[in-house]
C-alpha positions as CSV (number, residue, x, y, z in Angstrom):
1,M,94.2,89.1,88.0
2,G,97.5,89.8,89.7
3,P,97.3,93.5,90.8
4,S,93.4,92.4,92.3
5,L,94.6,89.3,94.0
6,A,97.3,91.5,95.6
7,S,94.9,94.5,96.0
8,K,93.0,92.6,98.7
9,A,95.7,91.3,100.8
10,D,95.8,95.0,101.7
11,L,92.3,95.5,102.7
12,P,92.8,93.2,106.4
13,S,95.8,95.1,107.1
14,F,94.4,98.7,106.0
15,D,91.2,97.8,107.9
16,E,92.6,96.5,111.3
17,V,94.9,99.8,112.1
18,V,93.9,103.1,110.0
19,Y,92.2,104.5,113.2
20,L,95.3,103.8,115.2
21,P,97.0,107.6,115.7
22,A,93.9,108.6,117.2
23,L,92.9,105.7,119.3
24,L,93.7,108.2,122.6
25,E,91.1,110.5,121.0
26,M,89.1,107.8,119.9
27,V,89.1,106.4,123.8
28,K,88.8,110.1,124.8
29,D,85.8,110.3,122.8
30,Y,83.7,107.1,124.5
31,E,85.1,108.2,127.9
32,S,87.0,104.5,127.7
33,T,90.0,103.2,128.7
34,K,93.3,103.0,126.2
35,T,93.3,98.8,127.2
36,L,89.3,98.7,125.3
37,G,91.1,100.9,122.5
38,L,93.4,97.9,122.2
39,L,90.8,95.7,122.7
40,T,89.2,96.9,118.9
41,I,92.4,95.6,117.4
42,S,92.8,92.3,119.5
43,I,89.2,90.9,118.9
44,Y,89.2,91.9,115.8
45,L,92.4,89.7,115.1
46,F,90.9,87.1,117.2
47,T,87.6,86.8,114.8
48,M,89.6,86.7,112.1
49,S,91.7,84.1,113.4
50,L,88.8,81.6,114.2
51,S,87.0,82.3,111.2
52,S,89.7,81.4,108.9
53,L,89.4,77.6,109.5
54,I,85.7,78.1,108.4
55,W,86.8,80.3,105.4
56,G,89.7,77.8,104.6
57,V,87.1,74.8,104.7
58,L,84.6,76.7,102.6
59,A,87.4,77.6,99.9
60,D,88.4,74.2,99.2
61,Y,84.6,72.8,98.9
62,Y,82.9,75.1,97.0
63,G,85.6,77.6,95.5
64,R,87.4,80.9,96.1
65,K,85.4,83.2,94.5
66,P,81.7,82.3,96.0
67,M,83.6,82.6,99.5
68,V,85.4,85.9,99.0
69,I,82.0,87.5,97.3
70,S,80.1,86.7,100.4
71,G,82.7,87.6,103.2
72,F,83.4,90.9,100.8
73,G,79.7,91.6,101.0
74,A,79.1,91.1,105.2
75,F,82.3,93.2,105.5
76,I,81.4,96.3,103.8
77,L,78.0,96.2,106.1
78,S,79.9,95.3,109.2
79,S,82.1,98.2,108.2
80,I,79.3,100.8,108.2
81,G,78.1,99.8,111.4
82,C,81.7,100.6,112.7
83,Y,80.9,103.7,111.8
84,F,77.6,104.2,113.6
85,S,78.6,103.3,116.9
86,P,77.6,104.9,120.0
87,N,79.8,103.7,122.3
88,I,83.2,101.6,122.2
89,Y,81.1,98.2,123.5
90,I,79.1,98.4,119.9
91,L,81.8,99.2,117.9
92,L,83.6,96.3,119.5
93,I,80.6,93.9,118.1
94,F,81.0,95.7,115.0
95,R,84.9,95.0,114.7
96,A,84.8,91.4,115.6
97,L,82.4,90.8,112.8
98,Q,84.8,92.7,109.9
99,G,87.3,90.4,111.6
100,C,85.5,87.7,110.9
101,F,84.1,88.5,107.1
102,I,87.5,90.6,106.1
103,S,89.5,87.0,106.9
104,V,88.6,85.5,103.7
105,A,90.5,87.5,101.8
106,V,93.6,86.7,103.4
107,V,92.9,83.0,103.6
108,V,91.4,82.8,99.7
109,G,93.9,85.1,98.4
110,Q,97.0,82.7,99.4
111,G,95.3,79.7,98.5
112,T,94.8,81.4,95.1
113,I,98.3,82.1,94.7
114,A,98.5,78.4,95.2
115,D,96.0,77.1,92.6
116,I,97.8,79.3,90.1
117,Y,101.7,79.3,90.3
118,R,104.3,76.5,90.5
119,P,105.9,75.0,92.9
120,N,109.3,76.4,92.5
121,Q,108.1,80.2,91.0
122,R,105.3,80.7,94.5
123,G,108.1,82.3,96.0
124,T,107.6,86.0,94.1
125,P,104.3,86.1,94.2
126,Y,103.8,85.5,97.8
127,G,106.0,88.0,98.4
128,I,103.9,90.3,96.6
129,F,101.3,89.6,97.8
130,Y,102.7,90.5,101.5
131,A,104.5,93.1,100.2
132,F,100.9,94.6,99.7
133,F,99.2,92.7,102.7
134,F,102.2,94.8,105.1
135,A,102.5,97.8,103.2
136,A,98.9,98.5,103.5
137,G,99.0,98.0,107.2
138,L,101.8,100.3,107.6
139,L,100.5,102.9,104.8
140,A,97.0,103.0,106.7
141,P,98.2,104.7,109.6
142,A,99.7,107.7,107.3
143,L,96.4,108.3,105.9
144,G,94.6,107.7,108.2
145,G,96.3,109.9,110.3
146,V,95.2,112.5,107.7
147,V,91.8,112.0,107.3
148,C,91.1,111.7,111.4
149,Q,93.1,115.3,111.8
150,Q,90.7,116.8,109.1
151,L,87.4,114.7,109.8
152,G,87.8,112.8,112.9
153,W,87.9,109.7,113.3
154,R,84.9,108.0,112.9
155,A,85.5,108.9,108.9
156,T,88.1,106.3,108.7
157,F,85.1,103.9,108.5
158,I,84.0,105.7,105.5
159,L,87.3,105.2,104.0
160,V,87.2,101.8,104.3
161,T,83.9,101.1,103.3
162,T,84.4,103.2,99.9
163,I,87.5,101.3,99.2
164,S,85.8,97.5,100.3
165,F,83.2,99.0,97.4
166,I,85.3,99.5,94.8
167,L,87.6,96.1,95.6
168,F,84.2,93.9,96.1
169,I,83.1,95.2,92.2
170,S,86.7,94.4,90.9
171,Y,87.1,91.3,92.0
172,I,83.7,89.8,90.5
173,L,84.4,91.6,87.5
174,I,88.0,90.5,87.0
175,V,89.2,87.2,88.8
176,P,87.9,84.1,88.2
177,E,87.4,80.9,89.9
178,T,91.3,79.4,90.8
179,Q,90.0,76.1,92.6
180,Q,91.6,73.4,90.6
181,Y,88.5,70.9,90.5
182,T,86.2,73.4,89.9
183,V,87.8,74.6,87.0
184,I,89.1,71.3,85.6
185,C,85.0,70.3,85.6
186,T,83.6,73.4,84.1
187,Y,86.1,73.2,81.4
188,Q,85.3,69.7,80.6
189,S,81.9,70.6,80.8
190,Q,82.1,73.6,78.4
191,Q,84.5,71.4,75.7
192,Q,82.9,68.2,76.1
193,I,86.1,66.4,77.0
194,T,87.9,64.2,79.6
195,L,91.3,66.0,80.7
196,I,94.5,64.0,81.6
197,E,94.8,66.1,84.3
198,S,91.6,65.2,85.6
199,D,92.8,62.3,87.4
200,Q,95.2,63.7,89.5
201,V,92.9,66.1,91.6
202,S,90.3,64.5,93.5
203,K,87.0,65.8,94.3
204,P,87.1,67.8,97.5
205,T,85.2,66.8,100.7
206,L,83.2,69.1,102.8
207,T,84.9,68.7,106.0
208,N,85.0,69.7,109.9
209,P,86.2,73.2,109.8
210,C,88.7,72.3,112.8
211,A,90.4,69.8,110.7
212,P,92.4,72.6,109.5
213,L,94.0,72.8,113.2
214,S,95.5,68.8,112.4
215,Y,98.2,70.6,110.4
216,L,99.4,72.4,113.9
217,I,100.3,68.7,115.2
218,D,102.3,68.0,112.0
219,S,106.2,67.7,112.7
220,T,106.9,69.0,109.4
221,I,104.8,72.3,109.0
222,I,104.7,73.4,113.2
223,P,107.9,74.2,113.4
224,Y,107.9,76.7,110.6
225,I,105.0,78.1,111.3
226,S,105.7,78.7,115.3
227,V,108.4,81.0,113.6
228,L,105.7,83.3,111.4
229,A,103.5,82.9,114.6
230,C,106.4,84.5,117.1
231,S,107.3,87.0,114.4
232,Y,104.2,88.2,113.7
233,I,103.3,88.4,117.4
234,A,106.8,90.6,117.9
235,V,106.6,93.0,115.3
236,N,102.5,93.4,115.6
237,C,102.6,94.5,119.3
238,S,105.6,96.8,118.3
239,A,103.9,98.8,115.7
240,L,100.4,98.6,117.4
241,L,102.1,100.6,120.4
242,V,103.7,103.4,118.4
243,P,100.6,105.6,117.7
244,T,100.5,105.3,122.4
245,E,104.2,105.7,122.9
246,L,104.5,109.1,120.3
247,A,101.1,110.9,121.4
248,E,102.5,110.9,125.2
249,S,105.6,112.2,126.6
250,P,108.4,113.2,125.6
251,Y,107.3,113.1,121.8
252,S,103.5,114.3,122.3
253,F,103.4,113.8,118.6
254,R,99.7,115.0,116.4
255,P,97.7,111.9,114.8
256,N,99.4,113.3,111.6
257,K,102.8,113.5,112.1
258,I,102.5,109.6,114.1
259,G,101.0,108.2,110.7
260,L,103.8,110.2,108.3
261,L,106.7,107.6,110.7
262,F,104.8,104.9,109.8
263,I,105.9,105.6,105.9
264,P,109.6,104.6,106.0
265,I,108.4,101.6,108.7
266,A,106.1,100.4,104.9
267,A,108.7,100.6,103.2
268,A,110.8,98.5,104.9
269,F,108.1,95.8,104.9
270,L,107.4,96.1,101.3
271,I,111.4,95.7,100.3
272,G,111.7,92.9,102.4
273,S,108.4,91.0,101.1
274,V,109.1,91.4,97.8
275,V,113.7,90.0,98.4
276,G,112.4,87.3,100.3
277,G,109.9,85.7,97.2
278,K,112.8,86.7,94.6
279,L,115.2,84.8,97.5
280,S,112.9,81.8,98.1
281,D,112.8,81.3,94.1
282,L,116.1,81.7,93.3
283,I,117.2,79.2,95.7
284,T,115.3,76.8,95.0
285,M,115.6,77.0,90.6
286,K,119.3,76.7,91.6
287,F,119.8,74.3,94.1
288,F,116.7,72.7,94.7
289,Q,114.7,72.0,91.8
290,T,115.5,68.4,91.4
291,S,115.6,68.0,94.9
292,K,113.0,66.6,97.4
293,L,114.2,68.8,100.1
294,L,110.6,71.7,99.7
295,E,112.3,73.1,103.1
296,G,115.3,74.3,101.2
297,R,113.1,77.6,99.7
298,M,112.8,78.8,103.7
299,I,116.9,79.1,104.0
300,P,117.1,82.8,103.3
301,G,113.8,83.9,105.0
302,L,115.6,82.5,108.7
303,I,118.6,84.2,107.9
304,F,116.2,87.4,107.6
305,S,114.3,86.2,110.9
306,I,117.1,87.1,113.1
307,L,116.9,90.9,111.9
308,I,113.7,91.0,113.9
309,S,115.5,90.1,117.0
310,I,117.9,93.0,116.5
311,G,115.0,95.4,115.4
312,L,113.0,94.8,118.5
313,I,115.7,95.5,121.2
314,I,116.9,98.9,119.5
315,Y,113.0,99.9,118.8
316,A,112.2,98.4,122.8
317,W,115.3,100.4,124.5
318,A,115.0,103.8,122.7
319,F,111.3,103.9,123.5
320,Q,112.2,103.0,127.0
321,Y,114.8,105.9,127.3
322,G,112.8,108.3,125.1
323,T,115.9,108.7,122.5
324,Y,116.0,111.0,119.2
325,I,112.7,109.5,117.7
326,L,114.7,107.9,114.0
327,I,116.3,105.4,116.3
328,P,113.2,103.3,117.8
329,I,111.6,103.9,113.9
330,L,114.9,102.7,112.9
331,G,114.7,99.0,114.8
332,Q,110.9,99.0,113.6
333,M,112.2,99.2,110.1
334,L,114.3,96.2,110.8
335,A,111.9,94.0,112.0
336,G,109.6,94.6,109.6
337,F,112.1,94.2,107.3
338,G,113.1,90.5,108.6
339,Q,109.5,89.3,109.4
340,A,108.6,90.4,105.8
341,A,111.0,88.5,104.0
342,S,111.0,85.5,106.2
343,R,107.5,84.9,105.3
344,P,107.1,84.5,101.5
345,G,109.5,81.1,101.6
346,V,107.1,79.2,104.3
347,I,103.9,80.0,103.2
348,S,105.3,78.5,99.5
349,Y,106.5,75.5,101.2
350,V,103.5,74.3,103.4
351,T,101.4,75.1,100.0
352,V,103.4,73.4,98.0
353,K,103.5,70.2,100.4
354,Y,99.6,70.3,101.0
355,Q,98.4,71.9,97.2
356,E,94.8,70.6,97.3
357,S,94.2,71.7,100.5
358,A,95.7,75.1,100.3
359,A,93.6,77.9,101.8
360,S,93.1,74.9,104.7
361,I,96.6,74.8,105.7
362,I,97.1,78.7,104.7
363,A,93.6,79.3,107.5
364,A,95.7,76.9,110.2
365,N,98.5,79.2,109.7
366,T,96.6,82.5,109.8
367,F,94.3,81.2,112.9
368,V,97.8,80.2,114.7
369,Q,99.2,83.9,114.3
370,Q,96.2,86.1,114.6
371,L,94.6,84.4,117.9
372,S,98.3,84.2,119.6
373,T,98.9,87.9,118.8
374,A,95.2,88.7,119.3
375,I,95.8,87.0,122.8
376,V,99.2,88.9,123.9
377,L,98.2,92.3,122.5
378,T,95.2,92.5,124.8
379,F,97.6,92.2,127.8
380,T,100.5,94.5,126.2
381,V,99.3,97.7,127.9
382,Q,99.2,95.9,131.2
383,I,102.8,93.9,130.9
384,V,104.5,97.0,129.8
385,Q,103.6,98.9,132.3
386,V,104.8,96.3,134.8
387,I,107.7,94.9,132.9
388,H,108.4,98.5,130.4
389,E,109.0,98.2,126.6
390,G,112.9,96.9,127.4
391,A,112.3,93.7,129.6
392,F,109.1,92.7,127.3
393,F,109.9,93.2,123.7
394,T,113.7,91.6,124.4
395,T,111.6,88.8,125.9
396,L,109.5,88.5,122.4
397,A,113.2,88.4,120.8
398,L,114.5,85.8,122.5
399,C,111.5,84.0,121.7
400,N,111.8,84.7,117.9
401,V,115.6,83.9,118.2
402,L,115.1,80.2,119.9
403,T,111.9,79.3,117.1
404,T,114.6,80.3,114.3
405,L,116.7,78.4,115.1
406,A,115.3,75.3,116.3
407,A,113.7,75.7,112.2
408,A,117.2,75.9,111.4
409,M,118.7,72.7,112.6
410,I,115.8,70.9,111.4
411,I,116.4,72.1,108.0
412,C,120.0,71.5,108.1
413,R,119.6,67.9,109.1
414,K,117.6,67.3,106.6
415,L,120.0,68.6,104.0
416,I,123.0,67.0,105.7
417,S,120.5,63.7,105.2
418,S,119.4,63.7,101.8
419,R,123.2,64.7,100.6
420,S,124.6,61.0,102.8
421,P,122.5,59.2,100.2
422,E,124.2,61.0,97.1
423,K,127.9,60.6,98.7
424,K,127.3,56.7,99.1
425,L,126.0,56.5,95.4
426,L,129.2,58.1,93.9
427,L,131.0,55.8,96.1
């Protein structure tokens, strides 16, 4: 079941950017603008953010598997619609539908991990989940660049449809229902027994889809979600600008070469995600296994988060001055490693804290990061044209440092407070 779960993580990010190396060619075919071209990505993220709230509530109430089957089926149809879109406005509609339906994979995939792994063992599976998520999103341009070069940019949607259908069938055949209440009720009904654990799991209720937003005013959640959202905005905007930067002077690369340059970036994301997950579990089991301080598992990730700001500054100023290509790519790799490594600890923390509403809390996080990224990305081209890459990404780097430091200070204060009673008892 693990590989099947992880494979669901790759599709949303893969579909988001698979045609990115040929973005300028798509714009020329439609006789459109670069702004509208990037809008096909930002609207995808925007509808992902809104629909994630609905999928989270429905998955917590009806179960994980029915929601994934429904969402994947509709996603396949919308992908076919993208292929046949006669103009960029119809493409925008189908891209919006794609985002609506594929967000179920992000929400339910992470909720399923919370269902089947113990609290002190979630960092590693979340690390693997995000390794697939980020690596697919950055390997997609490499594969998409080759497909675009040989068959045209529309062929990327046939590729997405084919992959989606294979994953759809594999999910139906391999992955069982994991929602805890449903699993317990089904087992009790089949075995004609009553489990002791049934008293510990309450019956889910169908809540308002906006209910997960209440977590965003929770002072024990919002500082850490803010770290993820800020880093997600910065790293995604930088990654999505790479093809347009490389397609123009002084680089003027072809789509297939642009795609190949995403491979080392993808490797950095993949390694960072696995390392971050492993360290989150390691520090939890070694120092916080018997402690009530759940936030301790986030410490390694917050340390790695500083790499995001360093990488963004290198990336931005290198592109602004047209330096040797390996320098901005190295900056993107540092930023990607930091972003991927910081994520597993935070997601592990929020799902441990709100176990029975795991899908809903994941939906709230997805909503914040996708919506904020969609808004910033919509205006990124115009902002960069005015203040250039250096100032724009330095600002994002500063925001990342501030949110990381704020979260670190909160954890340090709680760590000191948790140790004070122990010292008093010893005295």
